[in-house]
Structure formats: C-alpha cells, structure tokens
C-alpha positions in Angstrom: 19.1 4.7 -7.1 17.7 3.8 -3.7 14.1 4.4 -2.8 11.5 3.6 -0.2 7.9 2.9 -0.3 6.1 5.6 1.7 2.4 4.6 1.7 0.3 1.8 0.1 -3.3 2.2 -0.2 -5.8 -0.3 -1.4 -9.2 0.9 -2.8 -12.2 -1.5 -2.8 -15.6 -1.3 -4.3 -19.0 -1.8 -2.3 -18.5 -5.7 -2.8 -15.0 -5.5 -1.0 -13.3 -6.3 -4.1 -10.0 -4.5 -5.0 -10.3 -1.7 -7.4 -6.7 -0.7 -7.4 -3.5 -0.3 -5.3 -1.9 3.1 -5.1 1.9 3.0 -4.0 3.8 6.2 -3.1 7.6 6.1 -3.3 10.4 8.7 -2.9 14.2 8.7 -3.1 14.6 10.3 0.4 17.4 9.4 2.8 15.1 10.9 5.5 17.3 13.9 6.0 15.0 16.7 4.3 17.1 16.3 1.2 14.6 17.5 -1.4 13.4 14.0 -2.2 11.5 13.2 -5.5 8.1 11.6 -4.9 6.2 9.4 -7.3 2.8 7.7 -7.2 2.2 4.4 -9.0 -1.2 3.0 -9.5 -2.0 -0.8 -10.3 -5.1 -2.7 -11.0 -5.2 -6.0 -9.2 -4.5 -7.9 -12.4 -1.3 -5.9 -13.0 0.0 -6.4 -9.4 -1.0 -9.2 -7.2 -1.0 -8.1 -3.7 -3.9 -10.4 -2.4 -1.7 -12.3 0.1 -0.6 -9.0 1.6 -4.1 -7.5 1.8 -5.4 -10.7 3.4 -2.6 -10.9 6.0 -3.5 -7.1 6.8 -7.2 -7.8 7.1 -6.4 -10.7 9.4 -4.0 -8.9 11.6 -6.4 -5.9 11.9 -9.3 -8.2 12.7 -7.1 -10.0 15.5 -6.1 -6.6 17.1 -9.7 -5.3 16.9 -10.8 -8.5 18.7 -8.3 -8.0 21.5 -9.5 -4.5 22.4 
C-alpha cells in the first residue's frame, strides 16, 4: 500500500527539548479518492529525528537572517 506523509509536527517543552513527534499519513493519490488518514505519535527515544529537526532549525534561522 502506498502512502504519503502529510504533516510532521515537533512539540517542545519550555527548555527547547523535544516532547514528541506527531506524524500524519494518508493513502491518498491526490485525486479526492476518500483517503484514509492516520496520526502517529512518537517520543524522542522511540524515533530519532534529531538530525532532521536540527537541519530544519538551521534552515529557518538562515532564511530569517536573510530577510
């Protein structure tokens, strides 16, 4: 079964530590085909996305500094 990631959210605490990752997926082909949606939640120790979140922070900081 094919699927796509439609949204990934990272929730932080007040100390900028990751509390959890929330990932939404669906099986849509993009043609209003009645897709089934699912939400997955992972604690940082269950799924290590630290490299991705660090790259995202770097990219956003760079873009902000260019404004």
